[in-house]
N, CA, C and O atoms as CSV, one atom per row, in Angstrom:
chain,resi,resn,atom,element,x,y,z
A,1,UNK,N,N,138.669,114.752,100.799
A,1,UNK,CA,C,138.986,113.849,100.033
A,1,UNK,C,C,139.272,112.063,101.151
A,1,UNK,O,O,138.961,110.927,100.794
A,2,UNK,N,N,139.829,112.423,102.257
A,2,UNK,CA,C,139.815,111.443,103.353
A,2,UNK,C,C,138.738,110.863,103.282
A,2,UNK,O,O,138.794,109.643,103.127
A,3,UNK,N,N,137.455,111.483,103.364
A,3,UNK,CA,C,136.197,110.724,103.288
A,3,UNK,C,C,135.884,109.908,102.253
A,3,UNK,O,O,135.409,108.778,102.361
A,4,UNK,N,N,136.110,110.398,101.394
A,4,UNK,CA,C,135.983,109.506,99.860
A,4,UNK,C,C,136.636,108.032,100.083
A,4,UNK,O,O,136.158,106.933,99.800
A,5,UNK,N,N,137.560,108.277,100.526
A,5,UNK,CA,C,138.723,107.177,100.546
A,5,UNK,C,C,138.002,106.471,101.720
A,5,UNK,O,O,137.673,105.393,101.225
A,6,UNK,N,N,137.635,106.486,102.828
A,6,UNK,CA,C,137.020,105.815,103.860
A,6,UNK,C,C,135.766,105.005,103.073
A,6,UNK,O,O,135.639,103.790,102.919
A,7,UNK,N,N,135.038,105.909,102.708
A,7,UNK,CA,C,133.531,105.386,101.990
A,7,UNK,C,C,134.021,104.171,101.252
A,7,UNK,O,O,133.612,103.032,101.475
A,8,UNK,N,N,135.011,104.526,100.273
A,8,UNK,CA,C,134.988,102.976,99.420
A,8,UNK,C,C,135.689,101.809,100.008
A,8,UNK,O,O,135.626,100.652,99.592
A,9,UNK,N,N,136.509,102.340,101.242
A,9,UNK,CA,C,137.000,101.218,101.965
A,9,UNK,C,C,136.148,100.487,102.792
A,9,UNK,O,O,136.408,99.390,103.287
A,10,UNK,N,N,134.888,101.280,102.956
A,10,UNK,CA,C,133.819,100.676,103.683
A,10,UNK,C,C,132.861,99.879,102.827
A,10,UNK,O,O,132.156,98.980,103.285
A,11,UNK,N,N,132.873,100.297,101.417
A,11,UNK,CA,C,131.903,99.624,100.608
A,11,UNK,C,C,132.706,98.495,100.224
A,11,UNK,O,O,132.024,97.472,100.283
A,12,UNK,N,N,133.805,98.294,99.880
A,12,UNK,CA,C,134.604,97.138,99.844
A,12,UNK,C,C,134.384,96.139,100.755
A,12,UNK,O,O,134.003,95.015,100.426
A,13,UNK,N,N,134.658,96.573,102.178
A,13,UNK,CA,C,134.553,95.624,103.404
A,13,UNK,C,C,133.067,95.217,103.416
A,13,UNK,O,O,132.801,94.123,103.913
A,14,UNK,N,N,131.995,96.033,102.888
A,14,UNK,CA,C,130.844,95.384,103.072
A,14,UNK,C,C,130.162,94.409,101.680
A,14,UNK,O,O,129.175,93.673,101.669
A,15,UNK,N,N,131.093,94.745,100.626
A,15,UNK,CA,C,130.762,93.950,99.383
A,15,UNK,C,C,131.064,92.562,100.035
A,15,UNK,O,O,130.234,91.658,100.121
A,16,UNK,N,N,132.412,92.499,100.503
A,16,UNK,CA,C,133.160,90.945,100.894
A,16,UNK,C,C,132.447,90.394,101.771
A,16,UNK,O,O,132.577,89.170,101.739
A,17,UNK,N,N,131.535,90.868,102.778
A,17,UNK,CA,C,130.489,90.491,103.550
A,17,UNK,C,C,129.188,89.780,102.777
A,17,UNK,O,O,128.233,89.289,103.379
A,18,UNK,N,N,129.329,89.820,101.418
A,18,UNK,CA,C,127.993,89.707,101.014
A,18,UNK,C,C,128.144,88.421,100.635
A,18,UNK,O,O,129.163,87.959,100.122
A,19,UNK,N,N,126.740,87.592,100.976
A,19,UNK,CA,C,126.491,86.230,100.754
A,19,UNK,C,C,126.065,85.702,99.186
A,19,UNK,O,O,124.838,85.757,99.107
A,20,UNK,N,N,126.595,85.266,98.064
A,20,UNK,CA,C,126.149,85.273,97.096
A,20,UNK,C,C,125.496,83.755,96.989
A,20,UNK,O,O,126.092,82.774,97.433
A,21,UNK,N,N,124.322,83.684,96.407
A,21,UNK,CA,C,123.630,82.611,96.128
A,21,UNK,C,C,124.573,81.337,95.289
A,21,UNK,O,O,125.480,81.774,94.581
A,22,UNK,N,N,124.443,80.174,95.325
A,22,UNK,CA,C,124.807,79.150,94.595
A,22,UNK,C,C,124.306,79.024,93.531
A,22,UNK,O,O,123.158,79.464,93.595
A,23,UNK,N,N,124.627,78.516,92.194
A,23,UNK,CA,C,124.223,78.662,90.993
A,23,UNK,C,C,122.914,78.018,90.975
A,23,UNK,O,O,121.913,78.476,90.425
A,24,UNK,N,N,123.006,76.792,91.693
A,24,UNK,CA,C,121.657,76.149,91.859
A,24,UNK,C,C,120.475,76.761,92.492
A,24,UNK,O,O,119.367,76.765,91.955
A,25,UNK,N,N,120.776,77.366,93.844
A,25,UNK,CA,C,119.834,78.219,94.463
A,25,UNK,C,C,119.318,79.386,93.380
A,25,UNK,O,O,118.167,79.821,93.423
A,26,UNK,N,N,120.065,79.730,92.642
A,26,UNK,CA,C,119.869,80.897,91.768
A,26,UNK,C,C,118.900,80.507,91.090
A,26,UNK,O,O,117.801,81.033,91.259
A,27,UNK,N,N,119.092,79.451,90.126
A,27,UNK,CA,C,118.189,78.862,89.003
A,27,UNK,C,C,116.583,78.319,89.629
A,27,UNK,O,O,115.506,78.440,89.046
A,28,UNK,N,N,116.873,77.610,91.190
A,28,UNK,CA,C,115.758,77.204,91.739
A,28,UNK,C,C,114.866,78.654,92.037
A,28,UNK,O,O,113.647,78.691,91.876
A,29,UNK,N,N,115.530,79.624,92.415
A,29,UNK,CA,C,114.786,81.059,92.670
A,29,UNK,C,C,114.024,81.346,91.693
A,29,UNK,O,O,112.804,81.493,91.777
A,30,UNK,N,N,114.817,81.465,90.509
A,30,UNK,CA,C,114.543,82.192,89.168
A,30,UNK,C,C,113.106,81.423,88.518
A,30,UNK,O,O,112.165,82.065,88.051
A,31,UNK,N,N,113.172,79.634,88.616
A,31,UNK,CA,C,112.352,79.111,88.179
A,31,UNK,C,C,110.974,79.354,89.012
A,31,UNK,O,O,110.002,79.603,88.300
A,32,UNK,N,N,110.752,79.320,90.389
A,32,UNK,CA,C,109.959,79.709,91.120
A,32,UNK,C,C,109.198,81.231,90.411
A,32,UNK,O,O,108.055,81.276,89.957
A,33,UNK,N,N,110.073,82.266,90.468
A,33,UNK,CA,C,109.642,83.538,90.010
A,33,UNK,C,C,108.861,83.418,88.810
A,33,UNK,O,O,107.780,84.004,88.762
A,34,UNK,N,N,109.361,82.573,87.600
A,34,UNK,CA,C,108.847,82.132,86.259
A,34,UNK,C,C,107.591,81.446,86.474
A,34,UNK,O,O,106.633,81.641,85.726
A,35,UNK,N,N,107.545,80.623,87.497
A,35,UNK,CA,C,106.161,79.790,87.579
A,35,UNK,C,C,104.912,80.801,88.085
A,35,UNK,O,O,103.747,80.912,87.703
A,36,UNK,N,N,105.694,81.480,89.116
A,36,UNK,CA,C,104.422,82.535,89.627
A,36,UNK,C,C,104.030,83.762,88.753
A,36,UNK,O,O,103.021,84.450,88.905
A,37,UNK,N,N,105.062,83.930,87.751
A,37,UNK,CA,C,104.523,85.043,86.603
A,37,UNK,C,C,103.729,84.315,85.775
A,37,UNK,O,O,102.739,85.000,85.519
A,38,UNK,N,N,103.671,83.070,85.133
A,38,UNK,CA,C,102.904,82.408,84.291
A,38,UNK,C,C,101.770,81.991,84.997
A,38,UNK,O,O,100.754,82.116,84.313
A,39,UNK,N,N,101.553,81.492,86.235
A,39,UNK,CA,C,100.202,81.391,87.004
A,39,UNK,C,C,99.617,82.531,87.254
A,39,UNK,O,O,98.405,82.399,87.427
A,40,UNK,N,N,100.079,83.796,87.354
A,40,UNK,CA,C,99.608,85.092,87.416
A,40,UNK,C,C,98.838,85.374,86.279
A,40,UNK,O,O,97.634,85.551,86.092
A,41,UNK,N,N,100.105,85.369,85.376
A,41,UNK,CA,C,99.441,85.514,83.718
A,41,UNK,C,C,98.178,85.075,83.458
A,41,UNK,O,O,97.153,85.743,83.325
A,42,UNK,N,N,98.377,83.606,83.382
A,42,UNK,CA,C,96.856,83.080,83.161
A,42,UNK,C,C,95.790,83.300,84.240
A,42,UNK,O,O,94.650,83.351,83.779
A,43,UNK,N,N,95.864,83.401,85.196
A,43,UNK,CA,C,94.972,83.925,86.117
A,43,UNK,C,C,94.208,85.303,85.633
A,43,UNK,O,O,92.980,85.344,85.566
A,44,UNK,N,N,94.971,86.328,85.331
A,44,UNK,CA,C,94.516,87.341,84.919
A,44,UNK,C,C,94.050,87.672,83.437
A,44,UNK,O,O,93.417,88.637,83.009
A,45,UNK,N,N,94.530,86.639,82.841
A,45,UNK,CA,C,93.760,86.191,81.315
A,45,UNK,C,C,92.500,85.867,81.260
A,45,UNK,O,O,91.659,86.311,80.478
A,46,UNK,N,N,92.337,84.930,82.264
A,46,UNK,CA,C,90.933,84.437,82.336
A,46,UNK,C,C,90.121,85.032,82.969
A,46,UNK,O,O,88.927,84.748,82.867
A,47,UNK,N,N,90.626,86.134,83.888
A,47,UNK,CA,C,89.695,87.276,84.334
A,47,UNK,C,C,89.493,88.045,83.357
A,47,UNK,O,O,88.307,88.064,83.026
A,48,UNK,N,N,90.234,88.762,82.688
A,48,UNK,CA,C,89.811,89.331,81.627
A,48,UNK,C,C,88.803,88.974,80.578
A,48,UNK,O,O,87.943,89.748,80.159
A,49,UNK,N,N,88.982,87.730,80.187
A,49,UNK,CA,C,88.232,86.973,79.335
A,49,UNK,C,C,86.850,87.010,79.661
A,49,UNK,O,O,85.928,87.318,78.905
A,50,UNK,N,N,86.778,86.608,81.068
A,50,UNK,CA,C,85.517,86.595,81.750
A,50,UNK,C,C,85.006,87.898,81.866
A,50,UNK,O,O,83.799,87.942,81.628
A,51,UNK,N,N,85.402,88.723,82.086
A,51,UNK,CA,C,84.825,90.130,82.495
A,51,UNK,C,C,84.662,90.725,81.022
A,51,UNK,O,O,83.784,91.578,80.890
A,52,UNK,N,N,85.402,90.373,79.916
A,52,UNK,CA,C,84.844,90.539,78.466
A,52,UNK,C,C,83.837,90.247,78.112
A,52,UNK,O,O,83.037,91.062,77.653
A,53,UNK,N,N,83.574,88.808,78.253
A,53,UNK,CA,C,82.570,88.073,77.768
A,53,UNK,C,C,81.010,88.640,78.513
A,53,UNK,O,O,79.882,88.822,78.055
A,54,UNK,N,N,81.562,88.779,79.730
A,54,UNK,CA,C,80.561,89.473,80.817
A,54,UNK,C,C,79.881,90.749,80.313
A,54,UNK,O,O,78.666,90.938,80.365
A,55,UNK,N,N,80.748,91.572,79.839
A,55,UNK,CA,C,80.588,92.753,79.483
A,55,UNK,C,C,79.872,92.818,78.137
A,55,UNK,O,O,78.876,93.529,78.000
A,56,UNK,N,N,80.364,92.091,77.155
A,56,UNK,CA,C,79.487,91.608,75.933
A,56,UNK,C,C,78.170,91.346,76.170
A,56,UNK,O,O,77.282,92.018,75.645
A,57,UNK,N,N,77.945,90.390,76.946
A,57,UNK,CA,C,76.636,89.625,77.136
A,57,UNK,C,C,75.796,90.882,77.661
A,57,UNK,O,O,74.736,91.277,77.176
A,58,UNK,N,N,76.502,91.446,78.778
A,58,UNK,CA,C,75.252,92.660,79.320
A,58,UNK,C,C,75.144,93.879,78.547
A,58,UNK,O,O,74.250,94.644,78.910
A,59,UNK,N,N,75.935,94.269,77.450
A,59,UNK,CA,C,75.772,95.093,76.450
A,59,UNK,C,C,74.414,94.590,75.519
A,59,UNK,O,O,73.450,95.320,75.288
A,60,UNK,N,N,74.550,93.291,75.079
A,60,UNK,CA,C,73.653,92.895,73.946
A,60,UNK,C,C,72.192,92.638,74.757
A,60,UNK,O,O,71.113,92.858,74.207
A,61,UNK,N,N,72.307,92.164,76.077
A,61,UNK,CA,C,71.144,92.016,76.776
A,61,UNK,C,C,70.408,93.405,76.864
A,61,UNK,O,O,69.193,93.519,76.697
A,62,UNK,N,N,71.290,94.486,77.152
A,62,UNK,CA,C,70.617,95.767,77.247
A,62,UNK,C,C,70.256,96.140,75.726
A,62,UNK,O,O,69.484,97.080,75.538
A,63,UNK,N,N,70.757,95.476,74.699
A,63,UNK,CA,C,70.241,95.931,73.273
A,63,UNK,C,C,71.225,97.219,73.098
A,63,UNK,O,O,70.759,98.030,72.298
A,64,UNK,N,N,72.416,97.573,73.632
A,64,UNK,CA,C,73.044,98.598,73.358
A,64,UNK,C,C,74.238,98.195,72.118
A,64,UNK,O,O,74.822,99.058,71.463
A,65,UNK,N,N,74.430,96.891,71.978
A,65,UNK,CA,C,75.478,96.571,70.869
A,65,UNK,C,C,74.773,95.596,69.950
A,65,UNK,O,O,75.353,95.151,68.960
């Protein structure tokens, strides 16, 4: 049981060393992540749209569709 107590004392000690971000830094980082998600989503949407149109055109050109 002494090992369990030591473990939790060390966990508490390490948790006190944690440097939490400020509210502004957190909101700024979250905004950047959301922006990257939107840009990436639009990129893949356009890529999907292009490949879909290319596939439709190719199938029509080959008389399959």
